[in-house]
ZAMARGU-4260 file (C-alpha; in steps of 0.2 Angstrom, whole numbers, plus 5000, padded with zeros to 4 digits):
<rodrens>
0) 5717/5790/5533 | 5710/5776/5543 | 5699/5763/5534 | 5681/5764/5540 | 5670/5749/5535
5) 5654/5752/5528 | 5639/5748/5538 | 5631/5730/5535 | 5614/5731/5527 | 5599/5728/5538
10) 5594/5710/5539 | 5577/5708/5531 | 5565/5696/5540 | 5548/5693/5534 | 5533/5684/5542
15) 5537/5686/5561 | 5521/5687/5571 | 5514/5682/5588 | 5521/5682/5606 | 5537/5673/5601
20) 5542/5685/5587 | 5554/5696/5597 | 5564/5680/5604 | 5564/5672/5586 | 5570/5689/5578
25) 5584/5690/5591 | 5590/5672/5588 | 5589/5675/5569 | 5600/5691/5570 | 5612/5682/5582
30) 5614/5668/5570 | 5619/5680/5555 | 5608/5672/5542 | 5609/5679/5525 | 5595/5691/5520
35) 5580/5690/5516 | 5574/5677/5529 | 5556/5671/5526 | 5549/5665/5543 | 5534/5653/5545
40) 5528/5654/5563 | 5515/5642/5571 | 5508/5641/5588 | 5500/5628/5599 | 5500/5619/5616
45) 5513/5605/5617 | 5511/5602/5635 | 5492/5600/5638 | 5494/5614/5651 | 5488/5629/5641
50) 5505/5634/5635 | 5508/5644/5619 | 5523/5635/5611 | 5530/5640/5594 | 5537/5631/5579
55) 5548/5642/5568 | 5553/5636/5550 | 5565/5649/5542 | 5570/5649/5524 | 5586/5659/5520
60) 5599/5660/5506 | 5613/5647/5508 | 5625/5656/5497 | 5622/5645/5482 | 5608/5644/5470
65) 5595/5637/5483 | 5588/5642/5500 | 5592/5633/5517 | 5578/5629/5530 | 5582/5631/5548
70) 5569/5623/5560 | 5567/5629/5578 | 5556/5624/5593 | 5551/5637/5606 | 5544/5633/5623
75) 5532/5645/5632 | 5539/5646/5650 | 5536/5657/5665 | 5552/5667/5660 | 5547/5669/5642
80) 5551/5660/5626 | 5565/5648/5627 | 5572/5639/5611 | 5574/5620/5614 | 5592/5614/5613
85) 5587/5600/5601 | 5572/5598/5590 | 5563/5584/5581 | 5561/5595/5566 | 5578/5592/5559
90) 5571/5580/5546 | 5557/5591/5540 | 5560/5597/5522 | 5550/5605/5508 | 5541/5621/5504
95) 5525/5630/5509 | 5523/5623/5527 | 5504/5622/5531 | 5491/5613/5541 | 5503/5614/5556
100) 5495/5607/5572 | 5504/5607/5589 | 5496/5596/5602 | 5503/5588/5618 | 5519/5578/5613
105) 5516/5580/5595 | 5519/5591/5580 | 5511/5589/5562 | 5517/5598/5547 | 5512/5597/5529
110) 5525/5602/5516 | 5526/5603/5497 | 5540/5591/5491 | 5548/5584/5476 | 5541/5569/5467
115) 5552/5558/5455 | 5546/5566/5440 | 5546/5584/5445 | 5559/5596/5438 | 5570/5604/5452
120) 5561/5621/5450 | 5543/5615/5452 | 5539/5602/5466 | 5522/5596/5466 | 5521/5582/5479
125) 5514/5583/5497 | 5521/5575/5513 | 5514/5576/5530 | 5527/5574/5544 | 5520/5568/5561
130) 5533/5570/5575 | 5533/5564/5592 | 5543/5575/5605 | 5556/5565/5614 | 5561/5570/5632
135) 5576/5581/5626 | 5565/5592/5615 | 5551/5593/5628 | 5562/5598/5643 | 5580/5602/5637
140) 5587/5588/5648 | 5598/5574/5643 | 5591/5562/5630 | 5580/5548/5636 | 5580/5532/5626
145) 5563/5525/5621 | 5551/5540/5622 | 5545/5539/5604 | 5562/5534/5596 | 5566/5517/5590
150) 5580/5507/5598 | 5589/5492/5590 | 5601/5480/5598 | 5609/5464/5593 | 5606/5448/5603
155) 5617/5432/5604 | 5605/5419/5610 | 5598/5417/5598 | 5608/5428/5586 | 5597/5442/5580
160) 5591/5460/5582 | 5577/5467/5593 | 5569/5484/5589 | 5557/5493/5600 | 5547/5509/5603
165) 5535/5516/5616 | 5522/5529/5613 | 5525/5546/5622 | 5510/5542/5634 | 5518/5525/5638
170) 5501/5516/5634 | 5507/5506/5619 | 5523/5497/5614 | 5528/5488/5599 | 5544/5477/5597
175) 5550/5466/5583 | 5564/5453/5582 | 5573/5445/5568 | 5583/5429/5570 | 5598/5423/5559
180) 5591/5405/5562 | 5583/5400/5546 | 5569/5391/5556 | 5564/5408/5562 | 5565/5418/5546
185) 5558/5435/5545 | 5553/5450/5556 | 5541/5445/5570 | 5530/5458/5578 | 5524/5460/5596
190) 5511/5473/5601 | 5507/5479/5619 | 5492/5490/5622 | 5484/5496/5638 | 5465/5498/5638
195) 5449/5489/5636 | 5447/5490/5617 | 5454/5472/5614 | 5449/5455/5620 | 5462/5447/5631
200) 5459/5429/5631 | 5474/5417/5629 | 5477/5413/5611 | 5463/5423/5605 | 5466/5429/5587
205) 5466/5448/5583 | 5469/5456/5566 | 5479/5473/5566 | 5480/5486/5552 | 5498/5494/5551
210) 5498/5510/5541 | 5514/5518/5537 | 5514/5536/5530 | 5528/5545/5522 | 5528/5552/5504
215) 5513/5540/5502 | 5503/5529/5514 | 5505/5510/5513 | 5494/5497/5523 | 5498/5480/5530
220) 5487/5468/5539 | 5494/5456/5552 | 5487/5442/5561 | 5491/5440/5580 | 5487/5429/5595
225) 5485/5436/5612 | 5499/5429/5624 | 5492/5430/5642 | 5508/5429/5651 | 5516/5444/5643
230) 5499/5453/5640 | 5504/5456/5622 | 5498/5451/5604 | 5511/5442/5595 | 5511/5439/5576
235) 5508/5422/5570 | 5519/5425/5554 | 5533/5436/5550 | 5531/5453/5542 | 5535/5455/5524
240) 5551/5462/5517 | 5540/5475/5508 | 5534/5481/5526 | 5552/5483/5531 | 5556/5494/5516
245) 5541/5505/5521 | 5545/5504/5539 | 5563/5510/5536 | 5558/5525/5524 | 5542/5531/5533
250) 5538/5545/5545 | 5523/5538/5555 | 5516/5521/5560 | 5497/5520/5565 | 5490/5503/5572
255) 5472/5500/5571 | 5460/5486/5575 | 5456/5479/5558 | 5438/5474/5562 | 5432/5491/5566
260) 5446/5502/5560 | 5448/5509/5578 | 5465/5518/5580 | 5475/5511/5595 | 5492/5519/5594
265) 5503/5530/5584 | 5522/5529/5583 | 5534/5540/5574 | 5547/5531/5564 | 5563/5541/5569
270) 5577/5528/5570 | 5569/5514/5560 | 5581/5516/5545 | 5596/5512/5556 | 5586/5498/5564
275) 5582/5490/5548 | 5600/5492/5542 | 5606/5482/5558 | 5593/5469/5555 | 5598/5466/5537
280) 5617/5465/5543 | 5614/5452/5556 | 5599/5442/5550 | 5604/5442/5531 | 5592/5436/5519
285) 5578/5433/5532 | 5574/5452/5531 | 5583/5456/5514 | 5576/5471/5504 | 5561/5467/5493
290) 5565/5466/5475 | 5554/5473/5462 | 5550/5461/5448 | 5553/5472/5433 | 5543/5471/5418
295) 5546/5475/5399 | 5543/5493/5395 | 5535/5499/5378 | 5551/5510/5375 | 5568/5503/5370
300) 5582/5504/5382 | 5593/5520/5380 | 5596/5538/5385 | 5582/5549/5381 | 5584/5568/5379
305) 5571/5582/5375 | 5585/5591/5365 | 5594/5580/5353 | 5609/5592/5352 | 5614/5586/5369
310) 5615/5568/5365 | 5634/5568/5363 | 5637/5576/5380 | 5639/5567/5397 | 5627/5571/5412
315) 5641/5582/5419 | 5643/5591/5403 | 5624/5594/5401 | 5624/5602/5419 | 5639/5613/5414
320) 5629/5619/5399 | 5612/5621/5406 | 5613/5619/5425 | 5598/5612/5434 | 5588/5612/5418
325) 5595/5594/5416 | 5579/5589/5427 | 5569/5594/5412 | 5578/5586/5398 | 5585/5568/5403
330) 5578/5551/5406 | 5587/5534/5405 | 5577/5518/5402 | 5586/5502/5405 | 5581/5484/5411
335) 5564/5489/5418 | 5570/5505/5426 | 5566/5523/5422 | 5579/5535/5429 | 5579/5554/5430
340) 5593/5565/5434 | 5591/5561/5453 | 5578/5547/5453 | 5579/5529/5451 | 5562/5520/5448
345) 5560/5501/5447 | 5544/5498/5436 | 5533/5484/5443 | 5518/5485/5432 | 5513/5494/5415
350) 5496/5497/5409 | 5490/5507/5393 | 5475/5519/5391 | 5476/5523/5372 | 5493/5531/5370
355) 5495/5535/5389 | 5507/5523/5397 | 5505/5521/5416 | 5519/5513/5426 | 5518/5508/5444
360) 5535/5510/5451 | 5546/5510/5467 | 5556/5526/5466 | 5571/5533/5476 | 5574/5551/5476
365) 5587/5559/5487 | 5587/5544/5499 | 5567/5544/5500 | 5558/5528/5494 | 5540/5530/5487
370) 5528/5520/5477 | 5521/5530/5463 | 5514/5530/5446 | 5524/5537/5431 | 5514/5544/5416
375) 5521/5545/5398 | 5512/5547/5381 | 5518/5534/5369 | 5525/5542/5353 | 5535/5527/5346
380) 5546/5514/5353 | 5560/5527/5353 | 5550/5542/5359 | 5538/5548/5372 | 5530/5563/5379
385) 5532/5568/5398 | 5524/5584/5403 | 5525/5596/5389 | 5541/5589/5381 | 5545/5575/5369
390) 5560/5564/5373 | 5569/5555/5359 | 5581/5541/5361 | 5599/5545/5357 | 5607/5535/5343
</rodrens>
């Protein structure tokens, strides 16, 4: 008797709605995602011409112990919905997408994300992604450099690096240069802006507020002078290395006039990590990564576990025994650092409120850098409480 394969189970898709739903459903089924697929669909006008474009965030099993997220952008055209061949959504990660806003050339999405002290099961942070559409995701044509993305190129006279981006509407442009020459140390900023908001007298001073958002928002003031020939405001001193850290890790840069907090321009920060890497390679110590001045902690250096029976095991052996539960049970404190299973936190300041220990720290989690406050309850020099668990230093 010939073998007859059993029919494949119907693919379960949850959450489809709106005019783009039939097209999205057909694409999901053609892609063969594992079931069930949880779809989050959001609509809005990305062209300013009354279109009803769509963003689809699809959560589906990866075959392991976690879900995979697929992000698609659909254009509302006269011939129906068409999926963009590329999308700016590829760097959007997290859970519970919400407060999604689609507007001409711009998508804003808020997600729940991991913080350095969260167990893997239970993310508690919040991150808002603000994305500018480049020409490729707008129209499906070949990529066009400079429409919201940052470019970086090396220079030879003088030796240095120039980075630059232009807003999607073309009305604002920001550029910066670092030079290897020690007489020109640091990263110097130039800002061009069309409009009547700013005074345009040669050498007139102007203060700008630069706000970088990502997992947190950091603000930097910079003093500039207007240069009549170029029609730009040029910094009268270099930006700090701390600014470059945030510039490389952030998702959006807003520039406002500091005197009245009037917003002038918004840039996405796609491509800045690579730009900063090139600056540090070419310009060296002039733009080197800022170092956190670590302080003494009220806890002895060592390996802290909430289950003392695990003290004799390595990290990999703990994972073999309890899996992702390692995120609940392990901290390592050493030389001013507090490290979890996947986080590395440099502590810059420690304060006490009774037994509560508050630590201002710069933490890196899965490639993302954030400034945060770690909270622990002091039990002794060799023990603390974090959340509902007491951690004791292994002998």
